[in-house]
C-alpha positions in Angstrom: 0.4 2.4 -10.5 -2.3 0.5 -9.8 -3.7 -0.7 -6.2 -2.7 -4.3 -5.8 -3.9 -6.5 -3.0 -1.7 -8.0 -0.6 -1.6 -11.8 0.4 -3.4 -11.9 3.4 -2.3 -15.4 4.0 0.8 -13.8 5.1 -1.1 -12.1 8.4 0.4 -8.6 8.0 0.2 -6.7 11.2 -1.7 -3.3 11.3 1.3 -1.3 11.2 2.2 -2.9 7.9 -0.6 -2.1 6.6 -0.1 1.6 7.9 3.2 1.1 5.7 2.1 -0.3 2.9 -0.9 2.3 2.4 1.6 4.9 2.5 4.1 2.9 0.1 1.3 3.1 -2.5 1.3 6.3 -2.4 4.7 6.9 -3.7 8.6 6.1 -2.2 8.8 6.8 1.6 12.1 7.6 3.6 13.0 6.3 7.3 12.3 9.9 8.5 8.8 9.8 6.8 7.9 6.7 8.4 9.2 7.7 11.7 7.4 11.6 11.5 4.3 10.7 9.5 3.1 7.0 10.7 4.9 7.4 14.3 6.4 4.3 13.7 10.0 3.6 15.4 10.8 0.3 14.6 9.7 -0.6 10.5 12.1 -3.2 9.2 10.2 -6.1 10.3 7.2 -4.6 8.7 8.8 -4.1 5.6 9.8 -7.5 5.5 6.2 -8.8 6.1 5.2 -6.5 3.2 7.7 -7.8 0.8 6.4 -11.6 1.7 2.8 -10.4 1.1 3.5 -8.7 -2.2 2.5 -10.4 -5.3 5.5 -11.8 -7.3 4.9 -8.9 -9.7 6.1 -6.1 -7.7 8.7 -5.9 -5.1 10.2 -3.2 -2.4 13.5 -1.5 -3.7 15.5 -0.1 -0.7 17.9 2.9 -1.6 20.5 4.2 0.5 20.3 8.2 0.7 22.9 10.6 2.4 22.8 11.5 6.2 21.6 7.7 7.1 18.6 7.8 5.3 16.7 5.1 3.7 14.3 5.4 1.0 11.7 2.2 0.0 9.9 2.3 -3.0 7.4 -0.2 -4.4 8.2 -1.1 -8.1 7.1 -3.6 -10.7 9.3 -6.0 -11.8 10.9 -6.2 -15.0 9.2 -8.8 -17.4 6.3 -8.9 -15.0 2.9 -8.4 -16.4 
């Protein structure tokens, strides 16, 4: 996956930047956000990242067993 730049006109917070940097390495689960990044509240940060991503990318949310959620950045179909 190529590194893309965020639209900093949306002024993402440093905590959102932490999550974004980790997402660029691959999918991340709610437990990993808590354990690796030390963030207990992250849903608002995910929303910040969604707003700042280029139109060719989006964050996909997947529900896993045991109330675990996984997020990943993907390229939208038809995007160049």
